[in-house]
C-alpha positions as CSV (number, residue, x, y, z in Angstrom):
1,M,138.0,102.9,96.8
2,L,135.5,99.6,96.5
3,D,136.7,96.4,97.0
4,Q,137.6,94.3,94.0
5,N,134.0,92.1,94.5
6,S,132.1,95.3,93.9
7,L,134.3,96.4,90.9
8,D,133.6,93.0,89.5
9,T,129.8,92.7,90.3
10,L,129.7,96.5,88.9
11,F,132.0,96.9,85.7
12,I,134.4,94.1,85.4
13,N,132.5,90.8,85.4
14,A,129.7,92.6,84.6
15,R,128.2,91.8,81.2
16,S,125.0,92.4,78.7
17,H,122.6,89.3,79.1
18,N,120.5,88.0,76.4
19,G,119.2,85.0,78.2
20,W,117.5,84.4,81.6
21,L,117.0,82.3,84.5
22,D,113.5,81.3,86.0
23,Q,113.9,83.6,88.8
24,D,111.4,86.4,89.9
25,V,112.8,90.1,90.3
26,S,110.7,91.4,93.1
27,D,108.9,94.7,93.8
28,E,111.5,95.5,96.7
29,Q,114.1,95.1,94.4
30,I,112.9,96.9,91.3
31,H,112.3,100.2,94.5
32,Q,116.1,99.1,95.6
33,I,117.0,100.1,91.8
34,Y,115.8,103.7,91.9
35,E,116.2,104.2,95.4
36,L,119.9,104.0,94.5
37,M,119.9,105.7,90.8
38,K,118.3,108.9,91.4
39,F,121.3,109.8,93.5
40,G,123.0,110.3,90.1
41,P,124.1,113.4,88.6
42,T,122.4,115.5,85.8
43,A,122.3,119.1,84.7
44,A,120.9,121.2,86.9
45,N,119.6,118.3,89.0
46,N,117.0,117.9,86.4
47,C,115.9,113.8,86.9
48,P,114.5,113.8,83.3
49,V,114.2,109.7,83.3
50,R,110.9,108.2,83.4
51,I,111.2,104.5,84.3
52,T,108.2,101.9,83.0
53,F,108.8,98.5,84.5
54,I,107.0,95.5,81.9
55,K,106.6,92.8,84.7
56,S,103.2,91.4,83.8
57,D,102.0,89.0,80.8
58,A,99.8,91.4,79.6
59,A,102.6,94.7,79.4
60,K,104.9,92.1,78.0
61,Q,102.6,91.4,75.4
62,K,102.0,94.6,74.4
63,L,106.0,95.7,74.0
64,K,106.3,92.3,72.1
65,T,104.7,94.5,69.4
66,H,107.2,97.0,68.9
67,L,110.3,95.2,69.3
68,D,112.8,94.3,66.4
69,E,112.8,90.5,65.9
70,G,116.3,90.0,67.3
71,N,114.9,91.5,70.9
72,V,111.5,89.5,70.8
73,E,113.0,86.3,73.1
74,K,115.3,88.1,75.0
75,S,112.7,90.8,76.0
76,M,109.9,88.1,76.7
77,S,112.1,85.7,78.9
78,A,113.4,88.3,80.6
79,P,111.6,88.8,84.2
80,V,111.1,92.7,84.0
81,V,112.4,94.7,81.1
82,A,112.5,98.6,81.8
83,I,111.6,101.3,79.5
84,I,113.8,104.4,80.2
85,S,112.4,107.5,79.0
86,Y,112.4,111.3,79.5
87,D,109.6,113.1,80.6
88,I,109.1,116.5,77.5
89,E,108.1,118.5,80.7
90,F,110.7,117.5,83.2
91,Y,111.6,121.6,83.8
92,E,108.3,122.1,85.1
93,K,109.8,119.9,88.3
94,L,113.0,122.2,88.4
95,E,111.6,124.3,91.2
96,F,111.5,121.8,93.6
97,L,114.6,119.9,91.8
98,F,117.1,122.9,91.5
99,P,115.3,126.0,93.8
100,H,118.5,127.9,93.7
101,T,117.8,130.0,90.5
102,D,114.8,130.4,87.8
103,A,116.2,126.7,86.2
104,K,112.6,126.3,84.3
105,S,112.9,129.3,82.1
106,W,116.3,127.5,80.2
107,Y,113.9,124.6,78.8
108,A,110.6,126.1,78.6
109,G,109.4,127.0,75.0
110,N,112.6,125.8,74.0
111,P,112.3,122.3,72.2
112,E,115.6,121.8,71.1
113,K,117.0,122.4,74.5
114,I,114.2,120.1,75.9
115,K,114.9,117.4,73.7
116,S,118.7,117.7,73.9
117,A,118.8,118.3,77.8
118,G,116.0,115.3,78.5
119,E,117.5,112.6,76.2
120,M,121.5,113.0,77.4
121,N,120.5,113.1,81.2
122,A,118.4,110.3,80.9
123,T,120.5,108.3,79.2
124,L,122.8,109.3,82.2
125,Q,120.4,108.0,84.4
126,G,119.8,105.2,82.2
127,A,123.4,104.1,83.2
128,Y,123.3,104.7,86.8
129,F,119.9,102.0,86.6
130,M,122.3,99.8,85.2
131,L,125.0,99.9,88.0
132,A,122.3,100.2,90.5
133,A,120.5,96.9,89.4
134,R,123.8,95.2,89.5
135,A,124.4,96.4,92.6
136,V,121.0,94.7,94.2
137,G,122.4,91.4,92.3
138,L,120.7,91.7,89.3
139,D,121.8,91.4,85.5
140,C,120.8,94.0,82.7
141,G,120.4,93.5,79.0
142,P,120.1,96.9,77.4
143,M,118.8,97.4,74.2
144,G,117.9,99.5,71.4
145,G,115.8,97.7,68.5
146,F,112.2,98.4,69.0
147,N,110.1,101.0,67.2
148,N,110.3,104.1,69.2
149,Q,107.6,105.5,67.9
150,T,104.9,102.6,68.0
151,L,105.7,102.1,71.5
152,D,105.4,105.4,72.6
153,E,102.2,105.7,71.2
154,E,101.3,102.6,73.2
155,F,102.8,103.2,76.3
156,F,102.6,107.0,76.3
157,P,99.3,108.1,74.5
158,D,99.6,111.9,76.0
159,G,103.0,112.3,74.1
160,K,104.4,113.5,77.2
161,T,107.2,110.8,77.6
162,K,109.8,109.8,74.9
163,S,111.9,106.3,75.0
164,I,115.4,105.9,74.9
165,F,116.0,102.5,75.0
166,I,114.8,99.3,76.7
167,C,116.7,97.2,79.3
168,A,115.7,93.5,80.2
169,L,116.4,92.4,84.2
170,G,117.3,89.3,85.7
171,Q,119.7,86.7,87.2
172,G,121.3,86.3,83.5
173,D,122.1,83.1,81.9
174,T,125.9,82.8,81.4
175,S,125.4,79.9,79.3
176,K,123.5,82.3,76.6
177,I,126.0,85.3,76.5
178,Y,129.3,85.5,74.2
179,P,133.0,85.6,74.7
180,R,133.5,89.4,76.3
181,G,133.9,91.6,73.0
182,P,137.6,93.5,73.4
183,R,137.7,97.1,74.3
184,L,140.1,100.1,73.7
185,G,143.0,100.8,75.3
186,F,143.8,104.2,77.1
187,N,145.6,105.6,74.5
188,E,143.2,104.6,71.6
189,A,140.2,106.2,73.9
190,C,142.1,108.6,75.7
191,E,144.0,111.8,76.0
192,I,145.4,113.8,79.0
193,V,146.3,117.4,78.1
């Protein structure tokens, strides 16, 4: 089992942040995040997530126009904002990713199955992304609250990538978070049958 410090870092003391200290997120940290999160499981190892790291001022200004008002400050002040998306042609890589069988045929020509599997598995990968970011010493601020359609048109004009959520990254400013909200107890959320 992981030690208590690791559990605290990944789960117990980890918080969703709204404000950021003026500290850079290095390209090395960005690479470390991906190199860790890529090992999280997905259905048939389909790995549909695509991550766009918004770091430059020019890219942040493009992003800003698609954000709901409540997400502007916390996104613009973050050192990096990641767009967590999925590739609608993820199945094209299944011959390499899942060579045991013809998994491509499970999805090709079936837009509903592509959307369902793409969104679900990329969202899982987004969760792995946040755990990996915490593991390399960063804080996260995951958000909805943006116009998916216009953001996709801006950043993914070929129409082959669909955004799911965004996640700010950096060193969180603990003075700008609310007290931790309550969680449901085991008996309210779980059942052993």
